[in-house]
ZAKE-368110 format. One record per atom (N, C-alpha, C): residue in one letter; atom name; x, z, y. Coordinates in steps of 0.001 Angstrom, whole numbers, m for minus. Each point is the difference from the previous one (the first is absolute). Example, Ala and Ser with C-alpha at 12.3 -4.5 7.8 and 13.67 -1.06 7.14 Angstrom:
REM residues 2
  res  atom       c1       c3       c2
    A     N    13190     7800    m5690
    A    CA     m890        0     1190
    A     C      900        0     1200
    S     N     m350     m720     1050
    S    CA      820       60     1190
    S     C     m770      730     1090
END
This chain:
REM residues 184
  res  atom       c1       c3       c2
    M     N      822       46    m1170
    M    CA     m829     m103     1202
    M     C      929      120     1143
    A     N     m356     m975      977
    A    CA      972      m50     1189
    A     C     m446     1036      972
    S     N     1051      413      608
    S    CA     m166     1117     1090
    S     C       51     m783     1306
    S     N     m719      625      951
    S    CA       38     m706     1395
    S     C      415     1095     1030
    L     N      685     m527      995
    L    CA      461      817     1095
    L     C     m925     m234     1224
    P     N      257      751     1060
    P    CA     m922     m296     1225
    P     C      235    m1381      455
    K     N    m1171     m489      734
    K    CA       28    m1303      599
    K     C     1047     m148     1073
    T     N      509    m1158      205
    T    CA      978     m175     1036
    T     C     m680       57     1286
    N     N      949      320     1120
    N    CA     m554      m44     1318
    N     C      849     m969      655
    S     N     m310     m469     1295
    S    CA      625    m1012      690
    S     C      945      495     1213
    L     N      340     1313     m172
    L    CA      796      517     1049
    L     C     1498     m465       96
    R     N      383      m76     1001
    R    CA     1418     m482      139
    R     C      932     1010      m88
    T     N     1269      m42     m507
    T    CA     1018     1077     m236
    T     C      359      344     1529
    P     N      m83     1226      251
    P    CA      534      401     1311
    P     C     1592     m188      116
    P     N      410     m539     1107
    P    CA     1392     m302      120
    P     C      844     1148     m249
    S     N     m453     1248      344
    S    CA      817     1127     m188
    S     C      291      209    m1570
    V     N     m921     m330     m761
    V    CA      327       68    m1525
    V     C     1012     m916     m395
    T     N      m29    m1115      400
    T    CA      907    m1047     m354
    T     C     1410      329      503
    I     N      m25      417     1181
    I    CA     1285      341      803
    I     C      577     1239     m822
    G     N     m820     1009     m238
    G    CA      327     1233     m807
    G     C      778     m336    m1291
    I     N     m701     m834     m672
    I    CA      491     m524    m1493
    I     C     1277     m567      210
    L     N      176     m941     1062
    L    CA     1271     m795      181
    L     C     1078     1002      555
    V     N     m311     1045      768
    V    CA     1018      942      376
    V     C      453      815    m1104
    V     N    m1014      448     m786
    V    CA      439      893    m1106
    V     C      848     m885     m992
    S     N     m314    m1109     m198
    S    CA      798     m938     m847
    S     C     1454     m164      419
    A     N       28     m319     1295
    A    CA     1268     m253      583
    A     C      894     1205       44
    L     N     m635     1193      254
    L    CA      716     1276      m11
    L     C      613      231    m1369
    A     N     m840     m194    m1120
    A    CA      397      154    m1376
    A     C     1208     m961     m243
    S     N       65    m1315      499
    S    CA      972     m861     m349
    S     C     1202      335      841
    A     N     m121      509     1276
    A    CA     1051      480      594
    A     C      655     1240     m497
    L     N     m712      934     m511
    L    CA      487     1126     m739
    L     C      985     m465    m1094
    I     N     m607     m878     m852
    I    CA      786     m516    m1056
    I     C     1378     m676      401
    C     N      m74     m741     1081
    C    CA     1290     m700      481
    C     C      910     1041      513
    W     N     m619     1096      712
    W    CA      943     1004      472
    W     C      739      710    m1139
    L     N     m878      297    m1124
    L    CA      594      495    m1110
    L     C     1016     m657     m741
    V     N     m137    m1244       21
    V    CA      924    m1147     m705
    V     C     1298     m152      796
    Y     N      m95      m96     1288
    Y    CA     1152     m378      849
    Y     C      692     1125      842
    Y     N     m759     1056      144
    Y    CA      601     1010      964
    Y     C       42     1445     m499
    H     N     m886      392     m976
    H    CA     m125     1290     m587
    H     C      987      128    m1050
    A     N      858     1152      m14
    A    CA      867      250     m978
    A     C     m830      883    m1088
    P     N      136     m331    m1223
    P    CA     m754      700    m1194
    P     C      443     1396       91
    T     N    m1015      965     m240
    T    CA      369     1318       13
    T     C      285      661    m1432
    D     N      m50     m910    m1028
    D    CA      377      487    m1373
    D     C      712    m1095     m654
    V     N     1108     m489      517
    V    CA      744    m1144     m538
    V     C      428      246    m1499
    A     N      166     1145     m368
    A    CA      385      367    m1392
    A     C    m1231      m40     m927
    G     N    m1198      m97      467
    G    CA    m1175     m258     m707
    G     C     m357     1139     m871
    T     N      227     1272      571
    T    CA     m278     1111     m867
    T     C    m1434      450      215
    H     N     m811     m409     1030
    H    CA    m1355      332      145
    H     C     m910    m1102     m187
    L     N    m1104      315     m777
    L    CA    m1087     m991     m227
    L     C      645    m1379     m526
    R     N      744      m13    m1010
    R    CA      727    m1082     m473
    R     C    m1026    m1040     m643
    S     N    m1148      528     m357
    S    CA    m1029     m784     m833
    S     C     m973     m795     1013
    L     N      247      161     1312
    L    CA     m784     m821     1016
    L     C      m65    m1355     m310
    P     N     1018     m755     m351
    P    CA     m167    m1422     m144
    P     C     m787     m251    m1233
    L     N       25      631    m1013
    L    CA     m871      m71    m1152
    L     C    m1432      321      425
    V     N     m143     1093      766
    V    CA    m1366      271      366
    V     C     m643    m1204      894
    N     N      862     m564      873
    N    CA     m475    m1044      902
    N     C     m369    m1252     m918
    A     N      694     m220     m904
    A    CA     m408    m1227     m974
    A     C    m1255      291     m800
    V     N     m153     1243     m414
    V    CA    m1323      438     m604
    V     C    m1136     m186      977
    L     N      257      543     1156
    L    CA    m1072     m163     1009
    L     C     m324    m1431      294
    N     N     1011     m794      213
    N    CA     m194    m1461      141
    N     C     m846     m654    m1157
    A     N      498      374    m1326
    A    CA     m749     m552    m1121
    A     C    m1446      549      m46
    L     N     m311     1228      361
    L    CA    m1321      448       19
    L     C     m809     m761     1013
    A     N      674     m268     1338
    A    CA     m689     m753      902
    A     C     m278    m1349     m464
    T     N      904     m608     m791
    T    CA     m245    m1368     m592
    T     C    m1098      m29     m856
    V     N     m178     1027     m802
    V    CA    m1152      142    m1129
    V     C    m1280      134      905
    A     N      m55      798     1004
    A    CA    m1159      162      783
    A     C     m345    m1326      904
    I     N      990     m619      384
    I    CA     m359    m1110      748
    I     C     m604    m1192     m818
    V     N      572     m147    m1317
    V    CA     m459     m965     m848
    V     C    m1542      468     m559
    T     N        3     1218     m284
    T    CA    m1304      494     m412
    T     C    m1107     m206     1113
    G     N      349      276     1313
    G    CA     m986     m303     1111
    G     C     m357    m1373       65
    Y     N     1045    m1007     m189
    Y    CA     m283    m1444     m136
    Y     C     m977     m282     m955
    V     N      188      601    m1304
    V    CA     m830     m415    m1102
    V     C    m1475      624      320
    E     N      m50     1096      513
    E    CA    m1293      682      272
    E     C     m781     m833     1010
    I     N      605     m451     1022
    I    CA     m861     m925      996
    I     C     m300    m1254     m502
    R     N      829     m481     m899
    R    CA     m307    m1283     m697
    R     C    m1302       53     m778
    H     N     m163     1258     m519
    H    CA    m1250      329     m872
    H     C     m998      555      899
    R     N      195      m73     1327
    R    CA    m1068      408     1011
    R     C     m392     1512     m160
    R     N     1046      902     m382
    R    CA     m182     1456     m146
    R     C      654      458     1155
    A     N     m575       71     1185
    A    CA      505      315     1279
    A     C      273     1500       63
    L     N     m674      846     m598
    L    CA      448     1387      141
    L     C     1194      393     m811
    H     N      114     m773    m1205
    H    CA     1229      227     m784
    H     C     1200     m650      694
    H     N     m226    m1195      554
    H    CA     1044     m635      909
    H     C      474      954      988
    R     N     m953      544      830
    R    CA      421      926     1029
    R     C      750     1206     m521
    A     N     m374      587    m1119
    A    CA      783     1094     m750
    A     C     1424     m371     m294
    S     N       75    m1195     m601
    S    CA     1423     m526     m476
    S     C      790     m253     1326
    M     N     m597     m458     1101
    M    CA      823     m292     1086
    M     C      431     1349      664
    F     N     m887      895       16
    F    CA      417     1358      560
    F     C     1190      558     m773
    F     N     m152     m156    m1400
    F    CA     1115      485     m902
    F     C     1420     m803      342
    A     N     m233    m1273      405
    A    CA     1217     m923      191
    A     C      647      459     1407
    F     N    m1001      313      893
    F    CA      538      445     1408
    F     C      754     1391     m191
    F     N     m683      849     m785
    F    CA      520     1357     m290
    F     C     1357     m172     m489
    F     N      173     m683    m1063
    F    CA     1238     m102     m692
    F     C     1114     m732      958
    S     N     m445     m857      720
    S    CA      926     m768     1093
    S     C      411      982     1102
    A     N     m923      830      341
    A    CA      301      966     1186
    A     C      986     1049     m553
    I     N     m221      488    m1213
    I    CA      899      976     m577
    I     C     1377     m541     m195
    F     N      m19    m1280     m432
    F    CA     1266     m780     m232
    F     C      801      m13     1384
    L     N     m675     m335     1026
    L    CA      677     m208     1287
    L     C      571     1440      474
    V     N     m732      956     m192
    V    CA      588     1435      345
    V     C     1234      276     m835
    S     N     m144     m255    m1303
    S    CA     1130      327     m962
    S     C     1052     m949      253
    Y     N     m178    m1380      384
    Y    CA     1163     m887      331
    Y     C      652      552     1142
    L     N     m613      412     1072
    L    CA      638      491     1199
    L     C      847     1333     m312
    V     N     m647      823     m781
    V    CA      856     1174     m392
    V     C     1223     m384     m887
    N     N     m201     m790     m923
    N    CA     1315     m518     m707
    N     C      956     m697      826
    F     N     m324     m852     1056
    F    CA      779     m643      671
    F     C      768      981     1027
    T     N     m764     1084      363
    T    CA      547     1003      986
    T     C     1103      675     m677
    L     N     m339      371    m1339
    L    CA      952      794     m772
    L     C     1201     m715     m540
    H     N     m309    m1211     m483
    H    CA     1059     m751     m843
    H     C      411    m1203      639
    G     N     m566     m574     1014
    G    CA      396    m1306      550
    G     C     m278    m1193     m820
    E     N      574     m980      365
    E    CA     m247    m1326     m780
    E     C      610      m12    m1210
    T     N     m658     m577    m1066
    T    CA      520     m209    m1288
    T     C      829    m1160     m114
    K     N     1136       64     m327
    K    CA     1055    m1090      m23
    K     C     m211     m836    m1320
    F     N       m5    m1311      255
    F    CA      m33     m839    m1257
    F     C     1182     m641     m160
    N     N      602     m137    m1237
    N    CA     1325     m581     m375
    N     C     m237    m1556      473
    R     N      805     m343     1040
    R    CA      m26    m1363      437
    R     C      800     m946     m932
    L     N      798      566     m860
    L    CA      649     m707    m1092
    L     C     m843     m490    m1241
    S     N    m1154      817      m53
    S    CA     m909     m232    m1088
    S     C     m496    m1435      m13
    H     N     m302     m582    m1069
    H    CA     m555    m1329     m244
    H     C    m1360       36      520
    W     N     m782     1066       73
    W    CA    m1284      135      650
    W     C      m60       47     1400
    W     N     1208      129      688
    W    CA        3      166     1515
    W     C     m782    m1099      698
    P     N      104    m1409     m328
    P    CA     m649     m906      862
    P     C    m1558       95     m215
    F     N     m385      374    m1190
    F    CA    m1439       78     m165
    F     C     m452     1374      811
    Y     N      759     1167     m236
    Y    CA     m313     1156      496
    Y     C     m239       18     1567
    W     N      939     m525      709
    W    CA      m27      100     1426
    W     C    m1123     m860      546
    K     N     m446    m1168     m609
    K    CA    m1086     m882      405
    K     C    m1313      807     m305
    L     N      m37      610    m1196
    L    CA    m1220      785     m288
    L     C     m120     1090      890
    L     N     1088      674      387
    L    CA      m35     1247      906
    L     C     m374     m434     1273
    A     N      483    m1091      520
    A    CA     m333     m510     1487
    A     C    m1437     m349      m18
    S     N     m563     m679     m976
    S    CA    m1331     m426       84
    S     C    m1032     1139      m79
    H     N      511     1080     m762
    H    CA     m731     1349      m55
    H     C      m39      652     1226
    I     N     1191        0      712
    I    CA        4      702     1268
    I     C     m758     m698     1134
    V     N      164    m1240      113
    V    CA     m784     m819     1024
    V     C    m1469      261     m295
    L     N     m449     m309    m1123
    L    CA    m1432      140     m296
    L     C     m464     1392      120
    S     N      706      980     m355
    S    CA     m409     1489      250
    S     C     m288      366     1493
    V     N      795     m752      908
    V    CA     m309      167     1438
    V     C    m1345     m610      277
    F     N     m425    m1024     m588
    F    CA    m1255     m602      370
    F     C    m1093      676     m843
    A     N      337      567    m1174
    A    CA    m1048      709     m909
    A     C     m696     1163      760
    L     N      804      863      643
    L    CA     m491     1138      470
    L     C    m1184     m135     1046
    P     N      201     m826     1070
    P    CA    m1166     m302      942
    P     C    m1089     m762     m669
    L     N      188     m935     m984
    L    CA    m1055     m633     m695
    L     C     m873      977     m734
    I     N      785      892     m756
    I    CA     m773      915     m912
    I     C     m869      887     1016
    L     N      583      448     1119
    L    CA     m738      924      982
    L     C    m1126     m669      511
    I     N      195    m1238      405
    I    CA    m1234     m743      644
    I     C    m1001     m278    m1046
    T     N      427     m503    m1197
    T    CA     m954     m267    m1013
    T     C     m809     1247     m440
    F     N      612     1190      m23
    F    CA     m737     1176     m356
    F     C    m1035      268     1273
    F     N      483      m85     1096
    F    CA     m871      283     1186
    F     C    m1190     m964       34
    L     N      162    m1205     m267
    L    CA    m1060     m861     m129
    L     C    m1075      383    m1136
    S     N      606      457    m1189
    S    CA     m960      459    m1047
    S     C     m707     1285      420
    L     N      661      864      577
    L    CA     m556     1475      368
    L     C    m1031     m247     1070
    S     N      228     m982      924
    S    CA     m957     m291     1065
    S     C    m1145     m816     m356
    G     N      m49     m479    m1350
    G    CA    m1128     m860     m445
    G     C      140    m1345      499
    R     N     1117     m572      269
    R    CA      206    m1445      452
    R     C      526     m610    m1166
    F     N     m985     m255    m1000
    F    CA      503     m632    m1335
    F     C      456    m1368      m15
    P     N     m823     m901      895
    P    CA      539    m1460        4
    P     C     1469      m84      529
    A     N      287      765     1165
    A    CA     1416       96      497
    A     C      856      607     m968
    H     N     m294     1003     m703
    H    CA      708      651    m1064
    H     C      367     m941    m1057
    R     N     m937     m787     m558
    R    CA      280     m951    m1007
    R     C      976    m1038      519
    K     N     m153     m527     1152
    K    CA      847     m969      504
    K     C     1567      526      122
    L     N       93     1197      471
    L    CA     1322      518      139
    L     C      565      454    m1377
    A     N     m950      509     m832
    A    CA      534      512    m1359
    A     C      537    m1174     m895
    R     N     m356    m1238      429
    R    CA      576    m1131     m801
    R     C     1541      m55      392
    W     N      450      298     1013
    W    CA     1290      119      368
    W     C      679     1330     m318
    T     N     m616     1020      214
    T    CA      462     1360     m244
    T     C      404      186    m1542
    F     N    m1065     m396     m815
    F    CA      209      240    m1438
    F     C     1256     m540     m642
    P     N      410    m1311      185
    P    CA     1058     m456     m597
    P     C     1291      579      561
    I     N       35      302     1294
    I    CA     1189      541      604
    I     C      132     1467     m501
    W     N    m1014      773       41
    W    CA      126     1359     m405
    W     C      369       29    m1556
    L     N     m549     m926     m799
    L    CA      413       27    m1379
    L     C     1403     m418     m139
    Y     N      459    m1009      688
    Y    CA     1397     m438     m110
    Y     C      996     1153      373
    V     N     m306      677     1160
    V    CA      845     1068      413
    V     C       96     1125    m1022
    S     N    m1223      334     m655
    S    CA       21     1104     m986
    S     C      631     m417    m1211
    V     N     m158    m1234     m540
    V    CA      769     m406    m1181
    V     C     1474     m116      169
    T     N      377     m588     1196
    T    CA     1341     m192      252
    T     C      782     1345      246
    G     N     m711     1058      430
    G    CA      533     1272      260
    G     C      444      572    m1421
    V     N     m812     m253     m973
    V    CA      295      412    m1388
    V     C     1249     m711     m581
    I     N      m24    m1280      289
    I    CA     1067     m893     m604
    I     C     1284      351      766
    V     N       m5      234     1351
    V    CA     1192      402      723
    V     C      670     1289     m562
    Y     N     m979      949     m320
    Y    CA      475     1279     m595
    Y     C      683     m189    m1372
    V     N     m634     m818     m806
    V    CA      489     m193    m1380
    V     C     1377     m653      146
    M     N      156    m1071      931
    M    CA     1217     m643      163
    M     C     1100      941      484
    Q     N     m297      915     1007
    Q    CA      887     1009      513
    Q     C      520      992    m1111
    A     N    m1080      388     m886
    A    CA      373      880     m958
    A     C      876     m608    m1061
    A     N     m260    m1213     m269
    A    CA      849     m514    m1117
    A     C     1348     m559      402
    C     N      187      m41     1340
    C    CA     1377     m406      499
    C     C      786     1126      655
    R     N     m260     1239     m361
    R    CA      744     1064      559
    R     C     1108      380     m831
END
């Protein structure tokens, strides 16, 4: 039996919401850049919370499962199940972001062996992952806002872009972790 959500409304998104989402996204990206290029890691020896990279990979994997489940649910017109799955995806991704920032603050950048035969593939995968993650955050936030405000036609249009980008970033996050762990 299909579930239904409230009818859509024709309100326009307040500019303050869009600006707020873009500012939050830009600040998150700026914080990550600062951590990468200017912040000295506080636990270079890796004695505290050493399992955070694994936790991050698990969170990305859980987000991936939730994203795919949400896609399947909406394809079967089970809107309430879709919504629950997407909230789980958002939750796992948000916890990932916090954990990622803590890991980077403590341990800094993970170095990959540039002499590895995997290096050419790794850096291209990592570069695409980083670039798309910068776009994913505002897309996810705006897509969620459109859904929560009942703007389902606009939500559907944007979700067509958000879904593959979010899925790619989540999947490649796991692959990057596996490659880093294998080449240590």
